[in-house]
Structures are given as structure tokens and as C-alpha cells.
C-alpha positions, -999 to 999 in steps of 0.1 A, spaced: 199 -81 -131 171 -56 -126 185 -41 -94 199 -47 -59 175 -43 -30 175 -9 -14 172 -3 24 134 2 23 129 -28 0 148 -50 25 123 -38 52 93 -47 31 107 -80 20 111 -91 57 77 -77 69 60 -110 63 82 -139 76 53 -156 94 20 -141 81 5 -132 47 27 -116 21 33 -79 26 16 -73 -8 -9 -49 -23 -36 -55 -48 -56 -35 -74 -89 -52 -80 -109 -45 -112 -144 -61 -113 -160 -61 -147 -181 -78 -174 -172 -97 -205 -144 -121 -213 -106 -124 -209 -96 -136 -244 -62 -121 -252 -54 -112 -216 -24 -136 -214 -9 -121 -245 -14 -86 -231 3 -96 -198 32 -111 -217 37 -79 -238 34 -56 -208 59 -77 -188 83 -76 -217 83 -38 -216 83 -36 -178 108 -62 -165 98 -57 -129 67 -77 -135 89 -108 -143 113 -103 -115 124 -131 -92 145 -128 -61 179 -144 -59 200 -147 -28 233 -128 -22 260 -131 4 251 -97 18 218 -88 1 194 -104 -23 187 -88 -57 159 -87 -82 167 -104 -115 146 -111 -146 126 -143 -145 100 -159 -166 70 -139 -179 41 -141 -155 11 -163 -163 -25 -154 -156 -37 -174 -126 -72 -184 -115 -89 -174 -82 -119 -194 -70 -137 -162 -60 -132 -124 -61 -116 -109 -30 -140 -106 -1 -135 -86 31 -119 -108 58 -86 -126 62 -61 -119 35 -52 -156 33 -56 -157 -5 -27 -134 -13 -2 -150 -37 35 -154 -27 47 -145 -62 65 -111 -65 38 -101 -91 7 -119 -102 -24 -113 -123 -53 -135 -112 -88 -138 -126 -118 -146 -105 -154 -154 -118 -172 -123 -129 -147 -117 -143 -127 -98 -117 -91 -90 -124 -67 -90 -94 -33 -75 -98 -10 -82 -68 26 -73 -61 49 -76 -31 56 -42 -17 94 -49 -19 90 -50 -57 63 -24 -64 44 3 -46 9 15 -54 19 37 -83 42 11 -97 14 -15 -96 -10 10 -112 15 16 -140 16 -22 -147 -22 -23 -146 -24 4 -172 3 -13 -194 -17 -45 -194 -48 -28 -206 -28 -8 -232 -14 -40 -246 -49 -56 -245 -62 -28 -266 -33 -30 -290 -19 5 -280 18 14 -277 33 7 -243 52 32 -222 76 7 -208 94 11 -174 128 20 -160 126 -9 -136 163 -8 -128 156 22 -106 153 21 -68 147 47 -42 184 54 -37 181 76 -68 157 99 -48 182 107 -20 191 144 -17 218 161 6 208 179 37 176 162 44 159 163 78 149 129 92 115 122 107 116 123 145 111 87 158 84 80 183 60 54 194 22 59 192 -10 40 201 -30 20 176 -65 33 168 -84 3 182 -69 -3 216 -48 -31 230 -29 -55 206 -42 -90 214 -18 -113 196 -8 -127 162 -30 -138 133 -38 -132 97 -42 -96 84 -79 -86 81 -93 -65 54 -125 -43 55 -140 -25 25 -167 2 21 -180 24 -7 -191 60 0 -210 76 -28 -204 111 -41 -173 134 -42 -150 141 -13 -131 172 -3 -102 176 21 -102 138 22 -70 130 41 -75 156 68 -110 144 74 -99 108 75 -71 115 99 -95 135 122 -120 106 121 -94 80 131 -80 103 158 -114 107 174 -119 70 173 -85 63 188 -90 87 217 -119 65 229 -93 38 237 -64 61 248 -58 91 269 -53 123 250 -18 124 234 -2 131 201 -10 106 173 10 100 141 -2 91 106 23 82 80 14 94 45 32 77 15 46 101 -10 53 92 -46 89 103 -56 88 93 -92 89 129 -106 72 117 -138 95 86 -144 76 56 -158 85 25 -137 69 -3 -117 96 1 -90 89 11 -54 98 48 -53 78 58 -22 89 79 7 69 86 39 59 119 55 46 119 91 16 139 101 14 144 139 -20 154 154 -24 167 189 -56 162 209 -83 187 200 -67 197 167 -92 212 143 -97 202 107 -81 234 95 -51 227 117 -48 191 104 -50 203 68 -23 230 74 1 205 90 -5 180 62 4 206 36 35 215 56 49 180 58 40 172 22 57 203 9 89 196 29 115 168 24 103 144 51 96 117 25 132 119 12 145 119 47 127 87 55 145 71 25 178 83 38 173 67 72 160 34 57 192 32 36 211 24 68 200 -11 64 223 -15 34 251 -20 60 232 -48 78 235 -84 64 202 -95 51 201 -126 72 201 -104 104 171 -82 94 142 -106 102 155 -110 137 158 -73 142 123 -67 129 108 -94 151 125 -80 182 112 -45 174 77 -59 168 76 -79 200 86 -48 220 60 -26 203 32 -51 209 43 -55 246 41 -18 251 11 -13 227 30 16 211 39 15 174 58 36 148 24 52 138 -13 52 146 -20 45 109 -9 48 73 -31 69 50 -27 64 13 -49 81 -14 -44 67 -49 -68 94 -62 -96 91 -88 -90 65 -116 -105 68 -151 -124 36 -157 -122 43 -194 -85 32 -193 -95 -2 -179 -113 -17 -208 -106 -38 -239 -127 -52 -267 -134 -82 -244 -137 -66 -210 -155 -36 -194 -148 -25 -158 -176 -18 -133 -153 -2 -107 -118 -3 -93 -103 -4 -58 -71 -13 -41 -61 -33 -10 -30 -21 10 -4 -43 25 -3 -54 61 26 -67 83 30 -77 120 38 -41 129 10 -25 109 -15 -6 130 -41 4 103 -33 9 66 -61 28 49 -62 28 11 -84 52 -8 -94 52 -45 -122 71 -63 -140 57 -94 -160 87 -105 -191 76 -86 -177 77 -51 -149 66 -28 -136 31 -22 -122 28 14 -101 -2 23 -86 -9 57 -62 -37 66 -51 -45 102 -35 -74 121 -60 -97 136 -47 -87 171 -59 -51 166 -90 -59 145 -107 -87 164 -139 -85 186 -156 -62 161 -130 -34 165 -122 -31 128 -159 -29 120 -164 -2 146 -135 18 132 -150 15 97 -184 26 109 -169 58 125 -149 66 94 -179 61 71 -200 83 93 -174 111 93 -168 110 55 -206 110 49 -212 142 68 -218 174 48 -184 189 38 -173 224 46 
């Protein structure tokens, strides 16, 4: 066995009972060939058992156990903005599209963004014949709990694009903004807040910010907590930045983990019904756990994504999306500029609303920076 499912992992596992998998992808377009890629994937998976994990049922809770080594799969085309109907159901998968474009995908119940990035790096190390770091993939986020943590105050907040208009596939939009960026998350939060206030009367908005709790541990496991950034109407950029620094320096992310662990005492079969009930209530009221999720993976070094056969041209990532997602924004720099990905449910993105949000964000992040 690799590990039992923690509370947060049980949430993510049940975030996609009817739609696309609640999965994230790292996409590496490039040039050259893929000779030796399968051998590299096999070696990397041997050193990082999470990449071979399969889910087995339990009386109270499922658990991850070691399965067969993953096999490189073929995609008909590289991921294109639009419906995320191409996402695989496997817990982890490496696919290759013409180009070639390498697409690393993992269910969020198994890996978070940093965990998937660790696996990407391991595959390329093996492909180049370098020593592997390996991973402590028996870890879960229960190891990150600490005593005396303050919990995030619960609330319900409007989505950035107005009224939810029903179910459908998650939709993905992507843009590239050239040049360096400063104060990126505060400027992004401000841009989305201004867009949201076109659809809603002035009120407090909430943005959840994933926080990596690895503390230097090498693992593919999901070890992410959540800090909540609340923004009042009329907040300045300096005020937003100050509040972001405050919540990131506190223990909010650990507190979120502590609260999510309560699901350990709920039988797994009951969780999908509880989540569906909460989602229906949120959609009916058009108020959600947050206005959006903002996740910055930082600038990646493309020199680490090459082999004798393959040279990357860029790299970006696609966040997960579930029925209760409002807008999940994923950021990644490649040394030439910023990749911006947004995923939203069809009920919040239709009728050109996601495109309009993307236009406003691009405009805000393209302005001269102060």
C-alpha cells in the first residue's frame, strides 16, 4: 500500500462523479523525437510509486496501492482551449500528441501541481540518464497538521462571471503574455475582482490560494493547503498585496487541512451525495466557497525539460475543474513570458463570459507595472 486517502484527497476524488476528471495537466510542447521515453517513464515510476498508484476500495475509505508501471499513451492532437473532454481517467498518465507535445496528467486526489512537476522532472532526469531523486509517496497531508491552528472562516461568494446556468463540461482558456511580471497574484486578484463587480453589487470577494506544504520533501503526493484572500470593494493593489502576504505568512493553509480531515469520519460512500447536495445549493443561490482559485507555479527552467531526443519550446499547466469550481487560474512562466490558463464550468463560462474574463485579465496584466 502507498497510503490511505486523507480528508482532502477524499474531497478531490469525489469532485468529478459526473463530469471530466478533477485532474491537472502539465503540457510540454517541443521538437524532436520520443525514443527512450517509455524506458524513462518506467524508471521514474519505479522511484516514485505514486505514478503507478491504483485505487482500491475499502469498507470505510479507499486507499492508494501500487499498480502496474504507466505506459506512454497517444493523443490525437495537442490540448486545445475548449472543453476538457480529452482528460484521461487514469490516476496518472503521460500522453504524447503530434509535435511532439508531452502531456503529463494526474488526478488531484493523487498529485497536486508540485507533485506532478516533481514527476515531470524525474521523467526527464531518467531520459537524460541522470540519477533520480525518488519520492516519499507514502506521505499525505495529515503529516502537515499542527496544533492550535485557526480555521478559515466559511462563507459563500459570487462567481466572477455572473449567474451559473447549468451543468456541462469544464472549459479551458489559455493565453500567453510576453515579458516579466511583478506583484502577479495581487494584480490578478484585482483584475478578477473588477470584472466580478460588473456582475455583482459591491461585496467582499474571496480568492483561495494553494500553498505548498512540502517543506523540501521530495514526493508526488498532494501536500497542498489553502489560504483565503478576502478583498473588499475598492481595495487598492497595495492593500491586496499586504493582505496576501498576511494570509500566506499565517497558518491558514494548515488550518484548512485540519478542517478537511473531518471527512475521515464520514464513510466514503456518503461523500458524493454530500458534495452534490452542497453544489446544488450553491448553484441555486449563485454563491460559492470562493470567487476563484489562484495558483502560480512560478517560472520553470526549460533546460530541465530536454533529452538527447527532445527539446522543449515552452511549458504550461492546466488546473483541475469540478462542479463547484468558479474559476481556477493557473500561472506558469517560461522565461519569455507568462502562460495563463483558466478553467471554469460551462455554466459559468458560456455565452462568451470566459473569453470576456480572459480579455480583462490580459489587459490588466499587460499594463505598465508599478
